[in-house]
C-alpha positions in Angstrom: 16.8 12.9 -50.7 18.4 12.2 -47.3 16.6 10.5 -44.4 16.0 13.9 -42.6 14.4 15.3 -45.7 12.4 12.1 -46.1 11.2 12.2 -42.4 10.9 15.9 -41.7 10.4 17.9 -44.9 6.9 19.2 -45.5 7.7 20.2 -49.1 7.2 18.1 -52.2 5.5 14.9 -52.9 5.6 11.3 -51.5 4.5 8.1 -53.1 2.4 5.3 -51.7 5.5 3.1 -51.2 7.4 5.6 -49.1 4.2 6.3 -47.1 3.8 2.7 -46.3 7.6 2.2 -45.5 7.3 4.8 -42.9 4.1 3.3 -41.4 5.8 -0.1 -41.4 8.5 1.3 -39.3 6.6 3.9 -37.2 3.7 1.6 -36.1 5.9 -1.1 -34.4 8.1 1.6 -32.9 4.9 3.2 -31.3 3.9 -0.1 -30.1 7.3 -0.5 -28.3 6.9 2.9 -26.7 3.5 2.1 -25.5 4.7 -1.3 -24.1 7.7 0.6 -22.4 5.2 3.1 -20.9 3.0 0.3 -19.7 5.9 -1.6 -18.1 7.1 1.5 -16.3 3.6 2.2 -15.2 3.1 -1.3 -13.7 6.6 -1.1 -12.1 5.6 1.8 -9.9 4.3 0.3 -6.5 1.0 1.5 -5.6 0.2 3.6 -8.6 -2.8 1.6 -9.8 -3.9 0.4 -6.4 -4.5 3.9 -5.3 -6.4 4.8 -8.5 -4.0 7.7 -9.2 -2.0 8.6 -12.4 1.4 7.1 -13.1 3.8 9.5 -11.5 6.6 11.0 -13.5 10.0 9.3 -12.6 12.2 11.2 -9.9 15.4 9.4 -10.2 18.1 10.6 -12.9 17.8 7.4 -15.0 14.1 7.5 -14.9 14.0 11.2 -15.9 16.5 10.4 -18.8 14.1 7.5 -19.9 11.1 9.8 -19.8 12.9 12.5 -21.9 14.0 9.8 -24.4 10.4 8.5 -24.5 8.8 11.9 -25.2 11.6 12.9 -27.6 11.0 9.7 -29.6 7.3 10.2 -29.5 7.6 13.8 -30.7 9.9 12.8 -33.5 7.6 10.0 -34.7 4.6 12.3 -34.6 6.5 15.2 -36.4 7.8 12.8 -39.1 4.2 11.2 -39.5 2.8 14.6 -40.0 5.4 15.5 -42.7 5.0 12.2 -44.3 1.2 12.5 -44.4 1.2 16.1 -45.7 3.7 15.1 -48.6 1.4 12.2 -49.4 -1.6 14.6 -49.5 0.5 16.7 -51.8 1.0 13.8 -54.0 -2.7 13.5 -54.3 -2.8 17.3 -55.1 -4.4 18.1 -51.7 -3.4 20.9 -49.5 -2.0 20.3 -45.9 -5.2 21.1 -44.1 -6.8 17.9 -45.5 -4.8 16.3 -42.6 -7.4 17.9 -40.3 -10.3 16.3 -42.3 -8.7 12.9 -42.2 -7.1 12.8 -38.7 -8.8 15.5 -36.6 -12.4 15.6 -37.5 -13.1 12.0 -36.7 -12.0 12.6 -33.2 -14.0 15.8 -32.9 -17.1 13.9 -34.2 -16.7 11.0 -31.9 -16.0 13.4 -28.9 -19.3 15.2 -29.8 -21.2 11.8 -30.0 -19.8 10.9 -26.6 -20.7 14.2 -25.0 -24.2 14.1 -26.6 -24.6 10.4 -25.4 -23.5 11.3 -21.7 -25.8 14.3 -21.6 -28.8 12.3 -22.9 -29.2 15.0 -25.6 -29.1 12.5 -28.6 -31.1 9.6 -29.6 -29.5 6.4 -30.9 -30.0 7.4 -34.6 -28.0 10.6 -34.3 -25.3 8.9 -32.4 -25.1 6.2 -35.1 -24.9 8.8 -37.7 -22.1 10.6 -36.0 -20.2 7.4 -35.4 -20.7 6.4 -39.0 -19.5 9.8 -40.3 -16.2 9.5 -38.3 -15.7 6.0 -39.6 -16.3 7.2 -43.1 -13.7 10.0 -42.7 -11.1 7.4 -41.4 -11.8 5.0 -44.3 -11.9 7.7 -46.9 -8.4 9.2 -45.5 -7.0 5.6 -45.4 -8.0 5.1 -49.1 -6.7 8.6 -50.2 -3.3 8.3 -48.4 -2.6 4.6 -48.7 -4.1 3.2 -51.8 -4.9 5.8 -54.5 -2.1 6.9 -56.9 -1.0 10.5 -56.8 -1.4 12.9 -59.6 0.3 11.7 -62.7 3.0 14.2 -63.8 4.0 17.3 -62.0 1.3 19.2 -59.8 1.5 22.3 -57.8 3.6 20.6 -55.1 6.3 19.2 -57.4 7.2 16.5 -59.8 5.7 13.1 -59.8 7.7 10.9 -57.4 7.1 7.9 -59.6 8.4 9.7 -62.9 11.6 8.3 -64.2 14.2 11.0 -64.5 
C-alpha cells in the first residue's frame, strides 16, 4: 500500500498501529497550522484592537500562504476521515459511525448551549446532555484507538494483522 492509498483510500481496513501513526503525525501538524494562523493573526496591525475578524491577506505572498494553509488543512482532514472510516471498517462498522463519534457530540453540545442561553433547560438536563456528548467521545476513542479489529476477514476486507 502506497502513502496515497494509506492516507486517502476509504476502502479496506486499518489497524490500531496505523491509526495511531497517522494521529501522531497529524496532531502536531495541526498544532503547527494553528500556531501559524495565530502568528499571522497577531501580525495584522489593528485586527484585534478593533474587535474585527482577522482579514484575509491581500499581498501575493500572503495569498500563497493562505492557499497553502487551507490546502494542508483540507488534506489533513480528508486523510483523517479516510483513516477513521477504515479504522471503523476494521471494527466491522459502517462509515456512518463517524457521525456518531465525531458529529453527534458537537450537535449535543450545541443543543446544550442553545438551551442554556435561552434558559429553557435546568442544570440536570444540561449535565445529562454534556455527559452524553462526553460518553460518545470516550466510546469513539475506545472503539477507534484501543479495541482490536475483527479477527479474520470481515465484509470490508482481510484482517490487516493477518500474516500473509
